N, C-alpha and C positions, 0 to 999 in steps of 0.2 A: 634327425631332430629338426623341427621347424625353427629357422633362425629368427623368425619374428617373435617367437616365445622368448628367446634369449635377449633380444633387443628390449622387449617389454620388461623382463626381469631386471636388466641393467638400469633401465630408466627408473623403475621403482626403487632400486637400490640407491640411485643417485639422489632422487627427490625425497625419499622416505615418506611418500604420500601418493596414494593411488589416484586421487583427483588431479594433482599436478602432473603426474606421469601421463594420465589420459590427455590432458591439455597439450603437453609437449609432443605426444604421439598422434594427435588429432583423432583420438578414439573416445568412446564413451567410457565412463568409469567401470561400468558393468563388463565391457569388452576386456579391459585391462585385468579385472578380477578373474574373468573366465580364462584368459591366457595363463595367468599365474597358477590357477587351479590345474589346468592341463599339464603345465610343466611339473608341478608337484606330484601329480598322478603318475607321470612318466618316470620320475625319479624315485618315487616312493617315500618322499620325505617332505615335511613342510619347510618352505624356504624363508617365510617371514612370520614373525610374531606380530599379530594384529591386535593392538589395543587402541582405544580411543585416543587419537592425537599422538600415537607413538607406534609407528611401524618400523621395525628393525629386523635385520637378518638373524635367522637362527644359525646354529653352528653349521648345518648343512648348506645354508645359503652362503655363508662366508667361504665354505670350501668350493662352492660352485662358481663364485664370482671370477676368479682368475681364469678358469677354463672357459667361461662364457666369453670373456674379453678376447682370449686367444682364438677361439673358434670364429668369432665374428671378424677379427682382423684377418685371419687366414682365408675365410670365405670371401671377404671383400677383395683381397689380393688375387685369389683364384679367379674371380669374375673378371677382373681387369686383365689378368694374364690371358685368359681364354679369348677376350675381346681384342687382343692385339691385332694390328693390321700390317700390311706390307710396309707401310711407311713408319709405323711405330711397332717394331718387332721384338723389343726386349724391355722388360720392366725390372727396375731395381729400387729397393726400398732403403732409404737412409734415415736413421733415427738420430735425434738430438734432444736435449732438454730445451724447453721453450726459450731459455736465456740465449742459447747459442744460435737459434734461428734468427735472432735479432742482431747477432754479432756482426761487427763491421767486416766486410769482405766476403761473407757467406753468399750473398746473392750474386756477387761478381763471380765467385767460384762456380756456382750452379750454372750461370750463363756460359762460362767457359766450357763446362762439361757438355752442355747441349751443342756448343759449337764444335767440339772435338769428337764426340761419340755420336754417330748418326743412328737414327732409328730408336732412340732411347725414350722410354716413358718412366719418369721418376715418381716415386711416392716419398714425400717428405713428411715424416711422422714425429710428433712430439712424444717423447718417451721419458718416463721418470728415470733419473740417473741410476738408481739402484736396480732397475729392471732391464737395463740395456743388454747385459751379457746373456741373460735368460732369453731375451727376444732374438739374439743372434743364434743361439743354439736351437730354438724351436722354429727357426727360419722364417719368422714373421718380419724381420728386417735383415738386410744383407751387410750393412755397414753402419757404424755410428760415429758421431763426433763427440768428443768429451775432453775435459781438462784433467780427468783422473782415470787413466786407463786401468782396467782391472788386472790384477796379477793372477791370471788364470792360464793354464796350459791350453795349447791349440788355438791361440789367438795371435793374429798379426797386429802389431802396433806401430804406427808411423807418425812421427811428429811433423806437423805442417806449418806451425808458426809459434813464435813467442809473443807475449804481450804483457803489458804492465797494468796494474790497478793502482790508481792514485786516490788519495783522500781529498775530497773537495767539499766546498761549502758555497753558500750564496753571498757571502760577505768577503771583501778583500782583507788582506793583512791579518789573517787568523793563524794562530799557532795551536799546538796540541792542548795547551791549558785553556785557551779561550773557546774551544769547541766542546768542553765538558758538559755544558748545559744546553747545547743545541739538540733539537729533535734528531734522533738517529734513524737513518734510512739504511736498511740492511738488504743489499742485493746479494742473493745467495749464490755464491760461486762454487760451492761444494765443501767437502770435508777439510781439505788442506787450507782453504781460505778461512773456514770457521776456526780452525786451530790457531792460525796466525792472528786472526781478529781477536780471539779470546785473550791473547797476550798483550793487548793494548789497553791499559787500565782506563784511559780517558774515554773509551768507547763501551765500557761495560754497563749497559742499561738496556731496558726493554725498548726495542725499536718502535717508532711510531708507524713504520711501514716495513714489513718483511715480504719480499717478493722475488719471483724468478724472472720478472720482466724488466729489462733495462729501460724500456720506454716508460713504463709505469713509474719506475723509481726516478727517472730524470724529470718527468712531467711534475711529479710531486715536489721534488726539490726546487724546481724553477718557480712553481706556483706558491709554495708555502715556506721555503727555506729549510735548512737542515744541513746535515753532514753525512757523507757516505763514500764508499769506494766505487769508482767507475773506471772503465777502460780508458787508457791514455788518449786514444784517438777521439773518443767522445769528449774527454776533458779538453783537449787542445782546440777542437772546433768551437766549443762553447766558451772557452777562455778567450779566444780571439774576438768573440762578440761581447765580452764583458758580462757573461751570464754565470760562469763558474770560476772559482778561485781555488788554487791548490793550497792546502793547509801547510804552512811552513813547518819544517822539521818532522813531518809525518812519515812513517815507514812506507816505502814503495813495495808492493807485492809483485814478484815476478811469477808469471804463469805461462803455461804452454797449452797448445791445442793439438789433439791427436785424432787420427782416424784409426778405427779398430774393426777388424773383420775376422771371420772364422777360417781357419786352415781347411783346405780341401773343399771350399765352397764350390757348388756347381757353377757359380757365376764368377769364378776367380779371374778369368781372362778379362771380363768386363770390369770387375772391381779394380784390377791392376791398371786398366786404361783410365779409369776415373782417378785413381790415386796419383797417376802420373800427371794429371792436370795441375798446373802450378797454383798454389794458394799463397799469395804474397811472396812468392819466390823463396820461401823458407821450407825446405824439406829435409828431414833427417830421420833415418830409420833407427829404432832402438831394439 
């Protein structure tokens, strides 16, 4: 199957518009329409319902979408593997939600890996939290970083660090009562965090910003004010500058970060070498 057809299909899926998909792909709209017709002909089913101003996936299109994404990811990784050289002779893909790629210490850990493991070419991929285990088993990633390791057989799980989330605001001397009416910034740390957050009555309202990006959340709070949970290292560095203030008597949420990989992986020796690279000097197997 022509991977360009799948790229075009995914772009139309994302934009829900043939014209915008054409612009993004640097094609004419007729070329995009032709590619979609080719793909539909090969599969024997319509993939989009085309109505004026309303392009949406058919049931067949919805079934194709995850396969198209997996095929393109695998093809991209295959091209890079084949292109490896004598100096870059091993590729390994690490997945994490966008939130953790911004996490304090991740870039330092990645640099330590490069310094420790010679000949390594890394792929760092943003992966939805709920899709990480699937990506491990279909071998499109080799290892992932998470705060919520799945309880699935045939997976190795290793804790690499603990961290705290603290409730902060832009104003000093605030307590839980005084933050009730402040704009809520919800930095999405996952299911466990969501459950604990839901037990705090003073924070039960629609967030003005719900995001997976720590940088976006912090920039918004500093520019507009509000209240939300942030990692303690970000809190302390901004508190020293007088930009953030910890809310008095607010619950502190204890969290952990884990590495997860598949048992029997073809790259297990390489994964073990990477897992042995210290991350904040906190390593504990579970």
